[in-house]
C-alpha positions as semicolon CSV with decimal commas, in nm:
position;residue;x (nm);y (nm);z (nm)
1;M;0,000;0,000;0,000
2;T;0,150;0,337;-0,099
3;E;0,235;0,608;0,153
4;K;-0,005;0,845;-0,025
5;H;-0,289;0,594;0,009
6;L;-0,213;0,547;0,379
7;S;-0,209;0,924;0,427
8;S;-0,544;0,953;0,249
9;Q;-0,696;0,686;0,473
10;F;-0,558;0,857;0,783
11;D;-0,703;1,192;0,674
12;S;-1,038;1,024;0,618
13;E;-1,030;0,871;0,966
14;L;-0,934;1,207;1,118
15;G;-1,221;1,372;0,934
16;S;-1,462;1,109;1,062
17;V;-1,360;1,140;1,426
18;S;-1,361;1,521;1,402
19;S;-1,717;1,506;1,270
20;R;-1,811;1,292;1,569
21;V;-1,663;1,553;1,802
22;M;-1,872;1,824;1,636
23;E;-2,180;1,603;1,665
24;M;-2,107;1,557;2,035
25;G;-2,057;1,932;2,067
26;G;-2,396;1,995;1,908
27;L;-2,558;1,756;2,154
28;V;-2,393;1,930;2,448
29;E;-2,501;2,269;2,313
30;S;-2,860;2,144;2,305
31;Q;-2,822;2,039;2,668
32;I;-2,712;2,388;2,763
33;R;-3,000;2,547;2,570
34;Q;-3,248;2,320;2,746
35;A;-3,087;2,387;3,083
36;I;-3,109;2,764;3,026
37;Y;-3,472;2,725;2,917
38;A;-3,544;2,516;3,227
39;L;-3,393;2,796;3,437
40;S;-3,572;3,082;3,262
41;Q;-3,912;2,908;3,262
42;F;-3,863;2,693;3,571
43;S;-3,964;2,398;3,355
44;V;-3,940;2,047;3,501
45;D;-3,991;1,891;3,156
46;A;-3,694;2,083;3,009
47;A;-3,481;1,987;3,309
48;N;-3,572;1,621;3,259
49;D;-3,475;1,642;2,889
50;V;-3,126;1,761;2,988
51;T;-3,061;1,472;3,225
52;T;-3,199;1,221;2,973
53;T;-2,945;1,340;2,713
54;E;-2,656;1,295;2,956
55;S;-2,620;0,922;2,888
56;R;-2,593;0,985;2,511
57;V;-2,314;1,236;2,566
58;N;-2,127;0,995;2,794
59;A;-2,159;0,716;2,537
60;M;-2,023;0,941;2,261
61;E;-1,715;1,025;2,466
62;V;-1,640;0,654;2,512
63;E;-1,696;0,579;2,141
64;I;-1,472;0,865;2,024
65;D;-1,192;0,766;2,263
66;R;-1,217;0,406;2,141
67;E;-1,187;0,526;1,782
68;L;-0,889;0,747;1,868
69;S;-0,711;0,458;2,039
70;S;-0,765;0,244;1,731
71;I;-0,624;0,512;1,501
72;I;-0,315;0,558;1,718
73;A;-0,253;0,182;1,735
74;R;-0,293;0,128;1,361
75;R;-0,141;0,443;1,213
76;Q;0,139;0,531;1,454
77;P;0,092;0,901;1,375
78;T;0,369;1,158;1,350
79;A;0,421;1,420;1,621
80;R;0,176;1,679;1,482
81;D;-0,094;1,421;1,406
82;L;-0,049;1,263;1,749
83;R;-0,086;1,609;1,900
84;L;-0,414;1,648;1,714
85;L;-0,546;1,311;1,832
86;I;-0,453;1,384;2,195
87;A;-0,619;1,725;2,172
88;I;-0,935;1,570;2,025
89;S;-0,952;1,328;2,318
90;K;-0,913;1,614;2,566
91;T;-1,175;1,815;2,379
92;T;-1,429;1,534;2,408
93;A;-1,349;1,509;2,780
94;N;-1,421;1,880;2,818
95;L;-1,746;1,846;2,623
96;E;-1,854;1,558;2,844
97;R;-1,790;1,773;3,150
98;V;-1,992;2,056;2,999
99;G;-2,275;1,805;2,964
100;D;-2,228;1,716;3,331
101;E;-2,258;2,083;3,426
102;A;-2,575;2,121;3,216
103;A;-2,723;1,816;3,390
104;K;-2,623;1,966;3,724
105;I;-2,805;2,288;3,632
106;A;-3,114;2,085;3,540
107;R;-3,110;1,899;3,871
108;M;-3,072;2,224;4,063
109;V;-3,361;2,382;3,873
110;R;-3,577;2,087;3,978
111;S;-3,466;2,138;4,338
112;I;-3,555;2,507;4,327
113;I;-3,896;2,431;4,176
114;Q;-3,964;2,175;4,448
115;S;-3,869;2,431;4,714
116;G;-4,146;2,662;4,588
117;A;-3,915;2,964;4,582
118;T;-3,905;3,018;4,205
119;R;-4,083;3,354;4,201
120;S;-3,868;3,507;4,473
121;L;-3,520;3,430;4,343
122;P;-3,307;3,673;4,133
123;S;-3,235;3,439;3,841
124;M;-3,219;3,698;3,559
125;E;-2,846;3,761;3,611
126;L;-2,784;3,388;3,579
127;R;-2,951;3,386;3,239
128;V;-2,707;3,653;3,122
129;A;-2,412;3,444;3,242
130;S;-2,567;3,131;3,086
131;D;-2,594;3,302;2,747
132;L;-2,231;3,414;2,773
133;A;-2,114;3,062;2,857
134;S;-2,324;2,903;2,582
135;G;-2,196;3,154;2,327
136;L;-1,838;3,090;2,436
137;L;-1,877;2,715;2,385
138;R;-2,032;2,770;2,042
139;K;-1,734;2,987;1,943
140;A;-1,493;2,724;2,076
141;L;-1,655;2,450;1,867
142;D;-1,651;2,668;1,556
143;A;-1,285;2,757;1,616
144;F;-1,205;2,388;1,669
145;A;-1,366;2,296;1,337
146;R;-1,151;2,556;1,158
147;L;-0,845;2,530;1,389
148;D;-0,872;2,908;1,423
149;T;-0,618;3,031;1,676
150;T;-0,730;3,396;1,648
151;T;-1,080;3,306;1,766
152;A;-0,930;3,078;2,030
153;L;-0,735;3,373;2,168
154;A;-1,051;3,586;2,174
155;I;-1,229;3,310;2,370
156;L;-0,958;3,312;2,637
157;K;-1,013;3,685;2,682
158;E;-1,393;3,656;2,688
159;D;-1,387;3,398;2,966
160;D;-1,304;3,682;3,205
161;L;-1,652;3,829;3,142
162;I;-1,818;3,513;3,277
163;D;-1,593;3,523;3,583
164;Q;-1,697;3,885;3,644
165;E;-2,067;3,792;3,610
166;F;-2,016;3,510;3,861
167;D;-1,841;3,732;4,115
168;G;-2,113;3,996;4,088
169;F;-2,388;3,739;4,126
170;V;-2,227;3,590;4,436
171;R;-2,219;3,932;4,600
172;K;-2,586;3,988;4,515
173;L;-2,687;3,647;4,652
174;I;-2,507;3,709;4,981
175;T;-2,697;4,035;5,022
176;Y;-3,019;3,862;4,928
177;M;-2,973;3,589;5,190
178;M;-2,890;3,843;5,459
179;E;-3,211;4,032;5,387
180;D;-3,434;3,722;5,390
181;P;-3,296;3,420;5,582
182;R;-3,587;3,206;5,457
183;M;-3,427;3,214;5,113
184;I;-3,089;3,079;5,225
185;S;-3,149;2,721;5,107
186;P;-3,283;2,800;4,756
187;S;-3,024;3,077;4,722
188;L;-2,748;2,824;4,786
189;D;-2,893;2,619;4,499
190;L;-2,858;2,925;4,276
191;L;-2,502;2,976;4,399
192;F;-2,404;2,622;4,297
193;L;-2,593;2,673;3,971
194;A;-2,390;2,988;3,901
195;K;-2,070;2,790;3,964
196;A;-2,183;2,527;3,711
197;I;-2,234;2,802;3,452
198;E;-1,889;2,943;3,524
199;R;-1,737;2,597;3,471
200;I;-1,899;2,575;3,126
201;G;-1,701;2,886;3,036
202;D;-1,387;2,725;3,181
203;H;-1,431;2,419;2,958
204;A;-1,478;2,640;2,652
205;K;-1,153;2,810;2,752
206;N;-0,982;2,470;2,779
207;I;-1,092;2,383;2,424
208;A;-0,953;2,715;2,302
209;E;-0,619;2,632;2,463
210;L;-0,623;2,293;2,290
211;I;-0,674;2,461;1,951
212;I;-0,358;2,663;2,009
213;Y;-0,179;2,343;2,116
214;I;-0,282;2,166;1,794
215;V;-0,180;2,448;1,560
216;K;0,121;2,597;1,736
217;G;0,248;2,296;1,933
218;A;0,262;2,507;2,249
219;D;0,092;2,420;2,578
220;V;-0,046;2,758;2,689
221;R;-0,219;2,638;3,005
222;H;-0,125;2,856;3,304
223;S;0,041;3,106;3,069
224;S;-0,017;3,481;3,089
225;M;-0,229;3,648;2,821
226;E;0,082;3,825;2,691
227;Q;0,262;3,492;2,650
228;I;-0,037;3,336;2,471
229;E;-0,069;3,633;2,237
230;S;0,300;3,595;2,152
231;V;0,249;3,226;2,066
232;V;-0,057;3,291;1,849
233;K;0,096;3,584;1,661
């Protein structure tokens, strides 16, 4: 079998597994949308849909990792290709964790509904943060599909906005609980919910860092923004 033919087969396999990652990403995005809807409408049905999808996301992660292991064993990829395969595996792990966070949001929404405190809680700010996190993940998936390091860099900068939303919301919740001690329990649910939303942004940031790793061969985790900008440019 010629080297060109082997390369063509490898490219085809890479394309296939990348498509599966995007499919998984789409499924996770739908989880987030449903979780945000469950929060905004305090909908038990929407919350249940999110947790039902969780098993599909988990299964996709296992299937993709199995396919990646097979490719590595059969093709013995070069350094750059191996870097890509490792990054794909880490990306699917981050997507699976985003799905976990969406399921966590759904479970917390159910808890808040059961507490009967839905009308009294300040959830609007959470919806803003949720939209930011969802948008960040969408950008990360799009950048991953195109291996776009410029967009990846922009994502790393935007993650700070979600952190700021989280910090502001925590301060507001503390004030809220001090004013009405009866709302301490449901407010704590919202606090954990806010943390889950922040983690979605963190996973989008991780995917952005992996894009830079694939293209530039540099591990930019724990690097300053100036150092990352230098790598990308």
